[in-house]
N, C-alpha and C positions, 0 to 999 in steps of 0.2 A: 504494500500500500504506500502511495506517495502522498506527501503533505508538505505544503509550504507555510512556514511560520514567520510572522512578523513580530519583532521585539523592538520597542522604542529604546533608543540608546543615547547616552550623553556624549559618546565619543565614537571613533571609527576603528576600533580594534577588533572587530569581528566578534567571535565568541568570548573574547576577553573584555569586551566593552562593559562599562557600567550601565546597568539598566536605568533608564530615566524614570524618576519617581512620578513624573507628570506626563501622561500620554501626549497632551496637547503642546508641550514645550520641548519635546524631543528634537534634537538637532539631526539625528540620524535614525534610520531603521535598519536593523540587521534582519535579513531574510535568510532563513535556514531551510534548506531542502532536505527532507527526511524520507528515506525509503527503507522499508523492512526494518525499521528501528535503528537505522544507521544514518549519520549525517553524510549527505552526498555533496552538498555545496553550501557555501556561506557567501552572501553578498551584502556589502554595506552600501547603503544609498543615503546621501545627504538629503534632508528635507529641502525641497526647492523653493520654499518661501519663508520669509522671516515672520510674517503675520499671515494668519489664515482665517477663512470664513468657515462657518459650520459646513461640514461635509467634505472639506478639502483633504484632511488627513485620511478619512475612510476611503475617499476616492483614490488618493495616492496609493494606499495599501492595495486596493482592488486592482489598480493599474499594474501593480507588481505581482499580481496573481496569488497573493497570500490567502490562505483559507482559514487561518487561525491567528489571532493576536494574543500574545501573552503580555500583560501589563499589570503594574501595581494597582492602578485604578484608572477609570475613565469616567468622564461626565456622561450623564444620561443622553445628551444630544449626540455625542460621538457613538455611543452604543446603538442608539436608534438609527443613525446614519449607516452603521456597519452591520445591519441585520443579516446580510448575506455572508458575513464573515463570523466565524465562531470566536467569541471573545471570552478570555479567561482572566479574571482579576485575582489579585492576591499577592 
């Protein structure tokens, strides 16, 4: 089974990146491709905007084909905009 995971990050060190405490203020997203329980690829993408409108980050994540977002927390609006992406907070 293949899955692409998006993780909001404070820096661009891939799997060694610090996870951003605030989804909406992440400077980068780490996209992790997992297949059969193994990491197949890691891609770090800088968020292309300094300020964003509602829906911009969920659309950015969708454009990068992520199916799951792992985040410490997300606002209700971001979760509602990302309904086609599985969100896991904590």
